[in-house]
KEVEX-720268 format. One record per residue (C-alpha): x, y, z; residue in one letter; residue number from 0. Coordinates in Angstrom, 3 decimals, always signed. Layout:
residues N
REC     east    north       up resn resi
REC        X        Y        Z    A  NUM
...
This chain:
residues 474
REC     east    north       up resn resi
REC  +91.053 +102.521  +89.463    X    0
REC  +92.816 +102.241  +86.109    X    1
REC  +94.677  +98.988  +85.127    X    2
REC  +97.903 +101.062  +84.814    X    3
REC  +97.715 +102.725  +88.200    X    4
REC  +96.511  +99.318  +89.509    X    5
REC  +99.672  +97.597  +88.334    X    6
REC +101.902 +100.550  +89.526    X    7
REC +100.341 +100.279  +93.002    X    8
REC +100.823  +96.530  +93.212    X    9
REC +104.521  +97.219  +92.432    X   10
REC +104.661  +99.772  +95.153    X   11
REC +102.717  +97.453  +97.648    X   12
REC +105.199  +94.401  +96.981    X   13
REC +107.757  +96.486  +98.887    X   14
REC +105.752  +95.647 +101.991    X   15
REC +104.507  +92.630 +103.708    X   16
REC +100.916  +92.215 +105.104    X   17
REC +100.497  +92.079 +109.031    X   18
REC +100.860  +88.474 +110.447    X   19
REC  +97.302  +88.394 +111.397    X   20
REC  +93.904  +90.082 +110.784    X   21
REC  +90.424  +90.352 +112.302    X   22
REC  +86.994  +91.619 +111.081    X   23
REC  +86.751  +95.412 +111.964    X   24
REC  +82.917  +95.294 +111.948    X   25
REC  +83.042  +98.367 +109.761    X   26
REC  +82.012  +97.893 +106.174    X   27
REC  +84.393 +100.259 +104.497    X   28
REC  +87.413  +98.942 +106.506    X   29
REC  +86.783  +95.326 +106.067    X   30
REC  +89.628  +93.285 +108.026    X   31
REC  +92.181  +95.127 +110.071    X   32
REC  +95.476  +93.795 +111.749    X   33
REC  +94.965  +92.123 +115.018    X   34
REC  +95.907  +94.363 +117.845    X   35
REC  +94.316  +97.379 +116.023    X   36
REC  +91.186  +99.033 +117.463    X   37
REC  +88.255 +100.831 +115.857    X   38
REC  +87.216 +104.151 +117.426    X   39
REC  +85.014 +107.134 +116.608    X   40
REC  +87.048 +110.287 +116.046    X   41
REC  +85.145 +111.814 +119.256    X   42
REC  +87.037 +109.320 +121.512    X   43
REC  +90.542 +110.103 +120.124    X   44
REC  +90.357 +113.896 +119.624    X   45
REC  +88.833 +117.130 +121.017    X   46
REC  +86.617 +118.936 +118.463    X   47
REC  +86.866 +122.606 +117.512    X   48
REC  +88.784 +124.070 +120.459    X   49
REC  +87.649 +127.421 +121.577    X   50
REC  +89.646 +130.691 +121.537    X   51
REC  +89.278 +131.241 +125.121    X   52
REC  +92.584 +129.323 +125.383    X   53
REC  +94.406 +132.505 +124.053    X   54
REC  +92.179 +135.193 +125.768    X   55
REC  +94.988 +136.091 +128.204    X   56
REC  +97.520 +136.856 +125.432    X   57
REC  +98.082 +140.601 +124.426    X   58
REC  +95.799 +141.824 +121.823    X   59
REC  +98.898 +142.832 +119.713    X   60
REC +100.082 +139.467 +119.468    X   61
REC +100.609 +138.341 +115.810    X   62
REC  +98.774 +135.141 +114.724    X   63
REC  +98.281 +133.464 +111.357    X   64
REC  +95.243 +134.264 +109.428    X   65
REC  +93.878 +131.483 +107.100    X   66
REC  +91.115 +132.142 +104.592    X   67
REC  +89.904 +129.199 +102.675    X   68
REC  +92.022 +129.852  +99.664    X   69
REC  +95.214 +129.493 +101.953    X   70
REC  +93.939 +125.837 +102.768    X   71
REC  +95.803 +123.987 +100.063    X   72
REC  +95.029 +120.709  +98.484    X   73
REC  +96.719 +117.617  +99.945    X   74
REC  +97.495 +119.017 +103.330    X   75
REC  +99.279 +122.482 +102.902    X   76
REC  +98.547 +125.776 +104.446    X   77
REC  +99.763 +129.031 +102.943    X   78
REC +100.755 +131.200 +105.799    X   79
REC +101.577 +134.508 +104.149    X   80
REC  +98.968 +136.507 +106.072    X   81
REC  +99.082 +137.372 +109.715    X   82
REC  +96.692 +139.660 +111.866    X   83
REC  +96.755 +140.981 +115.266    X   84
REC  +94.985 +138.574 +117.928    X   85
REC  +92.534 +141.559 +118.808    X   86
REC  +91.320 +141.634 +115.309    X   87
REC  +90.324 +137.831 +115.162    X   88
REC  +89.145 +136.637 +118.574    X   89
REC  +85.632 +136.603 +117.518    X   90
REC  +83.943 +135.261 +114.364    X   91
REC  +86.628 +132.972 +113.060    X   92
REC  +87.853 +129.446 +113.580    X   93
REC  +90.811 +129.141 +116.130    X   94
REC  +93.284 +126.445 +116.037    X   95
REC  +97.067 +125.999 +116.732    X   96
REC +100.045 +124.074 +115.821    X   97
REC  +99.549 +120.318 +115.812    X   98
REC  +95.671 +120.508 +115.093    X   99
REC  +94.194 +118.863 +112.015    X  100
REC  +91.754 +121.160 +110.088    X  101
REC  +89.238 +119.705 +107.684    X  102
REC  +87.245 +121.832 +105.110    X  103
REC  +83.486 +121.703 +105.498    X  104
REC  +82.273 +122.716 +102.320    X  105
REC  +82.015 +121.218  +98.826    X  106
REC  +83.965 +121.125  +96.587    X  107
REC  +86.841 +122.047  +99.051    X  108
REC  +86.127 +118.945 +101.255    X  109
REC  +86.260 +116.453  +98.198    X  110
REC  +89.249 +117.997  +97.044    X  111
REC  +91.397 +117.234 +100.054    X  112
REC  +91.403 +120.753 +101.402    X  113
REC  +92.601 +120.157 +105.028    X  114
REC  +95.927 +120.276 +106.631    X  115
REC  +98.030 +119.312 +109.757    X  116
REC  +98.675 +122.784 +111.168    X  117
REC +102.523 +123.709 +111.595    X  118
REC +104.708 +126.669 +111.587    X  119
REC +101.855 +129.098 +112.658    X  120
REC +102.830 +132.560 +113.778    X  121
REC +103.346 +132.278 +117.480    X  122
REC +101.686 +128.776 +117.157    X  123
REC  +98.340 +130.295 +116.760    X  124
REC  +95.871 +130.757 +113.762    X  125
REC  +92.452 +131.965 +113.053    X  126
REC  +90.675 +131.734 +109.820    X  127
REC  +87.581 +130.672 +107.693    X  128
REC  +84.552 +129.509 +109.595    X  129
REC  +84.258 +126.708 +107.016    X  130
REC  +86.625 +124.433 +108.906    X  131
REC  +86.418 +121.501 +111.448    X  132
REC  +89.283 +121.398 +113.860    X  133
REC  +90.522 +118.175 +115.445    X  134
REC  +92.933 +118.153 +118.377    X  135
REC  +94.117 +114.538 +118.933    X  136
REC  +94.427 +113.023 +122.682    X  137
REC  +97.253 +111.141 +124.080    X  138
REC  +96.476 +107.816 +122.433    X  139
REC  +96.312 +109.314 +118.932    X  140
REC  +99.026 +110.739 +116.705    X  141
REC  +97.878 +113.894 +114.794    X  142
REC  +99.762 +112.919 +111.602    X  143
REC  +97.830 +109.614 +111.525    X  144
REC  +94.613 +111.257 +112.227    X  145
REC  +95.239 +113.806 +109.299    X  146
REC  +95.894 +111.058 +106.747    X  147
REC  +92.682 +109.454 +107.797    X  148
REC  +90.743 +112.709 +107.027    X  149
REC  +92.580 +112.661 +103.599    X  150
REC  +91.564 +109.117 +102.865    X  151
REC  +89.226 +108.277 +100.041    X  152
REC  +86.726 +106.601 +102.256    X  153
REC  +86.541 +109.633 +104.729    X  154
REC  +85.827 +111.884 +101.812    X  155
REC  +83.480 +109.745  +99.825    X  156
REC  +81.318 +108.760 +102.869    X  157
REC  +81.372 +112.375 +104.044    X  158
REC  +80.343 +113.519 +100.678    X  159
REC  +77.342 +111.310 +100.776    X  160
REC  +76.500 +112.660 +104.351    X  161
REC  +76.690 +116.395 +103.300    X  162
REC  +73.558 +118.637 +103.959    X  163
REC  +72.457 +121.799 +102.336    X  164
REC  +70.807 +123.060  +99.091    X  165
REC  +72.241 +123.793  +95.843    X  166
REC  +76.169 +123.642  +95.286    X  167
REC  +77.138 +124.669  +98.720    X  168
REC  +76.941 +121.659 +101.016    X  169
REC  +78.602 +121.078 +104.057    X  170
REC  +79.662 +117.984 +106.234    X  171
REC  +78.425 +118.136 +109.829    X  172
REC  +80.415 +118.151 +113.070    X  173
REC  +78.347 +114.958 +113.856    X  174
REC  +79.772 +113.164 +110.897    X  175
REC  +83.345 +114.036 +111.690    X  176
REC  +83.014 +113.322 +115.331    X  177
REC  +81.288 +109.737 +114.793    X  178
REC  +83.298 +108.706 +111.770    X  179
REC  +84.764 +105.184 +112.790    X  180
REC  +88.515 +104.939 +112.055    X  181
REC  +91.125 +102.232 +112.544    X  182
REC  +93.534 +102.898 +115.318    X  183
REC  +96.877 +101.142 +115.586    X  184
REC  +98.946 +101.271 +118.680    X  185
REC +100.490 +104.826 +118.929    X  186
REC +104.061 +103.707 +117.797    X  187
REC +102.662 +102.229 +114.767    X  188
REC +100.465 +105.349 +114.079    X  189
REC +103.627 +107.402 +114.106    X  190
REC +105.488 +105.014 +111.690    X  191
REC +102.687 +104.964 +109.313    X  192
REC +102.449 +108.969 +109.323    X  193
REC +106.250 +109.134 +108.889    X  194
REC +106.013 +106.699 +105.937    X  195
REC +103.062 +108.741 +104.329    X  196
REC +104.919 +112.002 +104.829    X  197
REC +107.865 +110.678 +102.934    X  198
REC +105.969 +108.875 +100.092    X  199
REC +103.354 +111.726  +99.667    X  200
REC +106.322 +114.325  +99.405    X  201
REC +107.936 +112.164  +96.760    X  202
REC +104.812 +111.940  +94.767    X  203
REC +103.995 +115.747  +95.312    X  204
REC +107.513 +116.631  +93.978    X  205
REC +106.895 +114.659  +90.730    X  206
REC +103.520 +116.305  +90.388    X  207
REC +105.059 +119.769  +90.936    X  208
REC +107.622 +119.050  +88.163    X  209
REC +104.834 +117.950  +85.813    X  210
REC +102.790 +121.223  +86.681    X  211
REC +105.962 +123.194  +85.848    X  212
REC +106.239 +121.340  +82.579    X  213
REC +102.713 +121.983  +81.590    X  214
REC +103.439 +125.918  +82.330    X  215
REC +106.348 +125.768  +79.959    X  216
REC +104.460 +124.088  +77.252    X  217
REC +101.482 +126.550  +77.799    X  218
REC +103.959 +129.488  +77.502    X  219
REC +105.495 +128.069  +74.465    X  220
REC +102.030 +127.649  +72.929    X  221
REC +101.153 +131.278  +73.633    X  222
REC +104.433 +132.228  +72.151    X  223
REC +103.724 +130.434  +68.934    X  224
REC +100.343 +131.990  +68.590    X  225
REC +101.682 +135.408  +69.265    X  226
REC +104.484 +135.143  +66.789    X  227
REC +102.219 +133.723  +64.184    X  228
REC  +99.496 +136.505  +64.384    X  229
REC +102.039 +139.432  +64.557    X  230
REC +105.004 +138.297  +62.469    X  231
REC +103.358 +135.691  +60.018    X  232
REC +105.097 +132.472  +58.860    X  233
REC +107.639 +133.953  +56.472    X  234
REC +110.784 +134.953  +58.343    X  235
REC +112.195 +136.681  +55.281    X  236
REC +109.156 +138.867  +54.665    X  237
REC +109.837 +142.639  +54.537    X  238
REC +108.915 +144.262  +57.954    X  239
REC +107.376 +147.649  +58.910    X  240
REC +106.882 +149.585  +62.304    X  241
REC +103.385 +149.479  +63.234    X  242
REC +103.719 +152.653  +65.422    X  243
REC +101.788 +150.747  +67.935    X  244
REC +103.687 +149.725  +71.266    X  245
REC +101.695 +146.669  +71.566    X  246
REC +102.421 +145.265  +68.000    X  247
REC +105.831 +146.540  +67.290    X  248
REC +107.049 +145.442  +63.766    X  249
REC +104.554 +143.650  +61.443    X  250
REC +104.947 +142.408  +57.876    X  251
REC +104.987 +145.257  +55.411    X  252
REC +101.837 +144.076  +53.609    X  253
REC  +99.804 +143.793  +56.686    X  254
REC  +97.571 +146.378  +58.328    X  255
REC  +97.386 +147.452  +62.010    X  256
REC  +93.721 +147.991  +63.024    X  257
REC  +91.429 +148.467  +65.994    X  258
REC  +88.977 +145.561  +66.263    X  259
REC  +86.009 +147.961  +65.992    X  260
REC  +86.909 +148.126  +62.184    X  261
REC  +86.158 +144.305  +61.607    X  262
REC  +83.317 +143.981  +64.229    X  263
REC  +79.717 +144.457  +63.167    X  264
REC  +78.195 +143.747  +66.389    X  265
REC  +78.884 +142.687  +70.093    X  266
REC  +76.005 +140.597  +71.612    X  267
REC  +75.671 +140.193  +75.340    X  268
REC  +73.553 +137.587  +76.951    X  269
REC  +71.171 +136.979  +80.064    X  270
REC  +71.746 +135.638  +83.243    X  271
REC  +68.414 +134.509  +85.126    X  272
REC  +68.406 +132.695  +88.281    X  273
REC  +69.383 +129.159  +87.487    X  274
REC  +69.323 +125.694  +89.028    X  275
REC  +72.807 +124.954  +90.127    X  276
REC  +73.324 +121.707  +87.889    X  277
REC  +73.975 +120.964  +84.318    X  278
REC  +70.860 +120.852  +82.140    X  279
REC  +69.551 +117.462  +81.024    X  280
REC  +69.517 +116.778  +77.256    X  281
REC  +65.955 +118.140  +76.816    X  282
REC  +66.337 +121.146  +79.024    X  283
REC  +67.817 +124.661  +78.376    X  284
REC  +70.868 +125.786  +80.026    X  285
REC  +72.601 +129.101  +80.503    X  286
REC  +76.382 +129.411  +80.064    X  287
REC  +78.570 +130.369  +82.972    X  288
REC  +81.613 +132.679  +82.765    X  289
REC  +84.024 +129.629  +82.822    X  290
REC  +82.611 +128.293  +79.488    X  291
REC  +85.508 +130.258  +77.591    X  292
REC  +88.732 +128.979  +79.115    X  293
REC  +92.193 +129.633  +77.490    X  294
REC  +90.983 +129.460  +74.019    X  295
REC  +88.617 +126.463  +74.484    X  296
REC  +84.878 +126.397  +74.524    X  297
REC  +83.585 +124.233  +77.525    X  298
REC  +79.872 +123.489  +77.025    X  299
REC  +79.619 +121.698  +80.303    X  300
REC  +80.060 +124.984  +82.040    X  301
REC  +76.241 +125.895  +82.303    X  302
REC  +73.440 +125.904  +84.594    X  303
REC  +69.743 +124.737  +84.037    X  304
REC  +67.252 +127.311  +83.247    X  305
REC  +64.194 +126.863  +85.484    X  306
REC  +60.945 +125.723  +83.647    X  307
REC  +59.302 +128.903  +84.880    X  308
REC  +61.648 +130.933  +82.617    X  309
REC  +61.151 +131.079  +78.809    X  310
REC  +64.365 +130.976  +76.787    X  311
REC  +65.267 +133.820  +74.615    X  312
REC  +65.829 +132.023  +71.494    X  313
REC  +67.919 +134.542  +69.848    X  314
REC  +70.489 +133.807  +72.463    X  315
REC  +71.049 +130.217  +71.754    X  316
REC  +74.664 +129.162  +71.187    X  317
REC  +75.467 +127.969  +67.726    X  318
REC  +78.551 +126.176  +66.126    X  319
REC  +81.038 +128.744  +64.816    X  320
REC  +79.991 +131.420  +67.389    X  321
REC  +83.120 +133.590  +68.548    X  322
REC  +82.729 +134.044  +72.211    X  323
REC  +84.604 +136.308  +74.719    X  324
REC  +84.679 +136.172  +78.386    X  325
REC  +83.470 +139.495  +79.738    X  326
REC  +83.767 +138.886  +83.358    X  327
REC  +85.399 +136.066  +85.501    X  328
REC  +86.405 +135.295  +88.988    X  329
REC  +89.951 +135.000  +87.593    X  330
REC  +91.518 +138.016  +85.891    X  331
REC  +93.598 +135.614  +83.639    X  332
REC  +90.289 +134.607  +81.988    X  333
REC  +88.814 +137.960  +81.448    X  334
REC  +88.924 +138.545  +77.676    X  335
REC  +89.597 +134.818  +76.890    X  336
REC  +88.279 +133.838  +73.399    X  337
REC  +87.125 +130.795  +71.752    X  338
REC  +85.280 +129.690  +68.432    X  339
REC  +82.493 +127.265  +69.320    X  340
REC  +83.560 +123.936  +67.574    X  341
REC  +80.641 +121.857  +68.572    X  342
REC  +77.900 +122.509  +70.918    X  343
REC  +74.855 +120.688  +72.387    X  344
REC  +71.473 +122.450  +71.625    X  345
REC  +69.431 +124.606  +73.941    X  346
REC  +72.316 +126.479  +75.495    X  347
REC  +72.003 +130.333  +75.949    X  348
REC  +74.503 +133.183  +76.157    X  349
REC  +74.968 +134.520  +79.554    X  350
REC  +75.571 +138.261  +80.451    X  351
REC  +79.270 +137.432  +81.396    X  352
REC  +80.107 +136.387  +77.980    X  353
REC  +80.196 +138.470  +74.675    X  354
REC  +79.219 +136.969  +71.311    X  355
REC  +81.574 +138.821  +68.731    X  356
REC  +80.293 +139.314  +65.144    X  357
REC  +82.912 +140.016  +62.631    X  358
REC  +82.886 +140.930  +58.926    X  359
REC  +84.225 +137.580  +57.710    X  360
REC  +85.251 +139.275  +54.366    X  361
REC  +87.966 +140.854  +56.356    X  362
REC  +88.683 +138.418  +59.111    X  363
REC  +88.063 +134.714  +59.796    X  364
REC  +86.531 +134.056  +63.218    X  365
REC  +89.450 +131.530  +63.949    X  366
REC  +92.221 +133.981  +63.048    X  367
REC  +90.416 +136.541  +65.245    X  368
REC  +90.151 +134.191  +68.287    X  369
REC  +94.085 +133.520  +67.870    X  370
REC  +94.823 +137.150  +67.691    X  371
REC  +92.731 +137.977  +70.584    X  372
REC  +94.320 +135.292  +72.674    X  373
REC  +97.898 +136.461  +71.921    X  374
REC +100.181 +138.131  +74.310    X  375
REC  +99.567 +141.280  +72.219    X  376
REC  +95.807 +141.508  +73.102    X  377
REC  +96.424 +140.249  +76.681    X  378
REC  +98.691 +143.012  +77.355    X  379
REC  +96.149 +145.475  +76.269    X  380
REC  +93.338 +143.890  +78.291    X  381
REC  +95.758 +143.619  +81.362    X  382
REC  +96.446 +147.311  +81.158    X  383
REC  +92.768 +148.084  +81.309    X  384
REC  +92.165 +145.572  +84.199    X  385
REC  +95.128 +147.205  +86.215    X  386
REC  +94.085 +150.746  +85.379    X  387
REC  +91.234 +153.114  +86.340    X  388
REC  +89.389 +152.534  +83.119    X  389
REC  +88.258 +148.982  +83.853    X  390
REC  +86.985 +147.009  +86.749    X  391
REC  +89.140 +144.346  +88.428    X  392
REC  +87.531 +141.345  +86.629    X  393
REC  +85.272 +142.842  +83.944    X  394
REC  +85.728 +144.553  +80.475    X  395
REC  +83.423 +146.832  +78.656    X  396
REC  +82.456 +146.669  +74.930    X  397
REC  +84.303 +149.910  +74.401    X  398
REC  +87.597 +148.172  +75.431    X  399
REC  +86.982 +145.213  +73.139    X  400
REC  +86.373 +147.492  +70.326    X  401
REC  +89.417 +149.308  +70.900    X  402
REC  +91.739 +146.308  +70.929    X  403
REC  +94.588 +146.589  +68.433    X  404
REC  +95.379 +143.595  +66.083    X  405
REC  +97.641 +142.926  +63.101    X  406
REC  +95.513 +142.006  +60.058    X  407
REC  +97.056 +139.945  +57.187    X  408
REC  +95.304 +139.502  +53.930    X  409
REC  +92.374 +137.001  +54.045    X  410
REC  +94.066 +134.092  +52.399    X  411
REC  +97.101 +134.394  +54.623    X  412
REC  +94.983 +134.164  +57.681    X  413
REC  +93.763 +130.828  +56.494    X  414
REC  +97.468 +129.648  +56.303    X  415
REC  +98.308 +131.018  +59.678    X  416
REC  +95.328 +129.415  +61.245    X  417
REC  +96.001 +126.056  +59.852    X  418
REC  +99.633 +126.453  +61.279    X  419
REC  +98.650 +127.464  +64.671    X  420
REC  +95.831 +124.592  +64.948    X  421
REC  +98.417 +121.937  +63.751    X  422
REC +101.154 +122.996  +66.199    X  423
REC  +98.605 +123.780  +69.234    X  424
REC  +97.032 +120.429  +68.644    X  425
REC +100.534 +118.786  +69.195    X  426
REC +101.373 +120.871  +72.171    X  427
REC  +97.802 +120.193  +73.639    X  428
REC  +98.474 +116.398  +73.209    X  429
REC +101.546 +116.711  +75.282    X  430
REC  +99.702 +118.562  +77.870    X  431
REC  +97.036 +116.102  +78.025    X  432
REC  +99.283 +113.160  +78.453    X  433
REC +101.194 +114.889  +81.183    X  434
REC  +97.913 +115.679  +82.937    X  435
REC  +97.046 +112.066  +82.748    X  436
REC +100.337 +111.176  +84.336    X  437
REC  +99.543 +113.760  +87.109    X  438
REC  +95.922 +112.063  +87.585    X  439
REC  +97.650 +108.667  +87.929    X  440
REC +100.210 +109.932  +90.467    X  441
REC  +97.410 +111.396  +92.531    X  442
REC  +95.330 +108.183  +92.362    X  443
REC  +98.622 +106.359  +93.567    X  444
REC  +98.993 +108.969  +96.375    X  445
REC  +95.439 +108.213  +97.637    X  446
REC  +95.784 +104.481  +97.203    X  447
REC  +98.886 +104.538  +99.303    X  448
REC  +97.311 +106.595 +102.062    X  449
REC  +94.307 +104.097 +102.131    X  450
REC  +96.540 +100.999 +102.162    X  451
REC  +98.729 +102.193 +104.919    X  452
REC  +95.966 +103.641 +107.112    X  453
REC  +93.824 +100.503 +106.851    X  454
REC  +96.768  +98.091 +107.543    X  455
REC  +96.687  +96.366 +104.308    X  456
REC +100.536  +96.892 +104.102    X  457
REC +102.841  +97.034 +106.984    X  458
REC +104.872 +100.020 +106.179    X  459
REC +107.382  +99.456 +109.111    X  460
REC +109.137  +96.646 +107.447    X  461
REC +109.629  +97.178 +103.591    X  462
REC +111.214  +94.279 +101.781    X  463
REC +114.285  +96.504 +101.029    X  464
REC +115.137  +97.978 +104.316    X  465
REC +117.377 +100.655 +102.457    X  466
REC +114.128 +102.270 +101.247    X  467
REC +112.546 +102.638 +104.487    X  468
REC +115.235 +102.442 +106.930    X  469
REC +113.775 +105.314 +109.223    X  470
REC +110.572 +103.480 +109.946    X  471
REC +110.260 +102.422 +113.440    X  472
REC +108.005 +100.066 +115.345    X  473
């Protein structure tokens, strides 16, 4: 934990007293717990994975919530936009109902807090991904308290170490969940702790949401700045002309509008052999993944290890100065994203989901081309193809790339525009990085408060300032 977040947490914890007496829990991760608390395995305070036969008697046309993995949000939320008929989901899906606790089985969802306390389900019933464990608390346990236990740092770190399975898709076992030993205060205290954490996590989540919105606004400002610079130039008094192209509108009179094919000399596509699902060591070869080009940045860590049984194609090695474009991606927003490789470790190979663009540098600089292709003008053209019949949903062809329309200033003016964009973008990126760091600290604080409350390190029933926690009950 960073010094900053530790000092903030200490400030938060000073609002609360410790419990009057403690005893050894006998559990290493717990340490001492308040006297009067018990330690129990989850199996003794909840039923696991209830069966759908509970709703067998309901009519088949009963609407129920349908919850795929992407609908299980971070930090405890469920997106409940989708419903299905009961007759369509009785078999082959995980069943749960309002009041149940759901926990993601798989990595990385498990480590990222993808779980929820079910609430507001259609007709109180849900079916969804089979990659969920379901807990239904018994009379002596509060579902809200049990949910925060499953969100705690200890539950997730210990569970991560216990995961099974090969490669990147590992799972926690039902045995781990059911046998995990948790602190269990008396029921009224469980409810008070859950109520406190509901309030405090909601406060932190609101702050995080505001910061996410601010990042979105700064990213939009960054994109607008780039688009204006690569289509209008830096001189607001420059004479303008109609480009005759819908995507471009007016451009400076001394600029040209041109399709990318005019300045392209070659589009190179890589290779994607079966790779080991881990980053390559320093002396190993790696193959880039589609995510290596992300909103104008090259991310060299996005690669997999080339097996020793495969010989690298040396002509596909990535070099500093390469101009890369994402050809295909799981995210439509990233298809067509472009970046110049500023620096790169050796022994990385181009994959078949990424283009390497070779341009005539007498006509256009690679950096200007990257900015032009990341502008709103280029994005509009790419998105029109992705949405139409001439392109696949998350894939663009070389012919599409060659037909992209850009505005082309003289070569020396390109350098001026590039320097301006790089300077302004770096300033905005610095602000965004600062906000992301603040979000990280808030999320650390969130986890620390959960851990301190559920393990009895603080007595949240009695804050030092009663006005701050007047609703807490014994």
